[in-house]
N, C-alpha and C positions, 0 to 999 in steps of 0.2 A: 746163173748162180755161179756156175764154175769160172766164167771169166772174170766176175767181180772178186771172187776169192783168190784167184791167181794174181790179178792186178793189185789187190790189197795185201799180198804178200810180198809181191816183187817190188812195189815202190818203196816200202820201208827198208827192204834189203838194199835198194839202190841208194837211199839216202844215207844209210850206214857206211856203204862203201865210198860214198863222196866224203863222208867225214874222215873215213880212214885216209883217203888220198890227200885230204887237206891237212890231217894231223898225225899222220902215219910215222913220220920221222924214221924212215928207213928200218921199219920192224916188219915181221911177218904178220899176216892178218890175224892169226890165231893168237900170237903173243901179243898183239894190240889189245884184242877183246878180253884175254886173260888179265892184263894189266887193268883195264878199264874196270872189270869186276873187282879186282883187288882194291882199287881206289874207291869202290862203292859208285862208280860213274855209268855203269853199264845200263842199269834200269833208268835213269834219267835219260840217258842217250836213245834208248829203245823207244821211250816215251815221246820224245822229240822226232824221231824217224817216222812215227806213225802219222805225223800232221799231214803229209801229201795225200793221206787217204781221204781227208775232208774235202780236198778239192775235186779228186775224182768221184767221190760219192755225191757231190753237188752236180757234176757234169752228168752222172748217170741219171740223177733225179730230174734234171732239166730235160733230158731226152727221153723221158718217161720210160727208162730201162730199169723197172723197179726189182727185178730179179738179180741183176748185176749189182745194183745199189745194196741190196741184202747180202750179196756175197761179200761186199767191201766192209759191211758192218759185222759179219762173221769173222772175217780176218782180222779186223780190229779188235774184237772180242778175244781172239786167239792170242793176239800179240799183248793184250792186257793181262792175260793169265800168266804169260811168260814174264812181263814186267812184276807182277805180284810176286812170282816166285824167285825171280832174281833179287827183289828188293829184300825178301825175308829169308834168303838163303845165308848160310854161314860163310 
């Protein structure tokens, strides 16, 4: 389960970093995320970053690695709580 949890947290972080590399425009990483939060775009961005978890979940299920798949689901739920908190924060 720990493997799935780690993969489920690392893949969205990597997706966010790829988006930063694509749209960063010579800013610092923290400044980029602060600006995204000010523009109310951080929660949708994080929601899209979780999509790679669907693929890794499918891979774990196909390989009958159900505990790792459970870890991916748990990581996705943790990130969903973060999205909800970001969505309704001031």
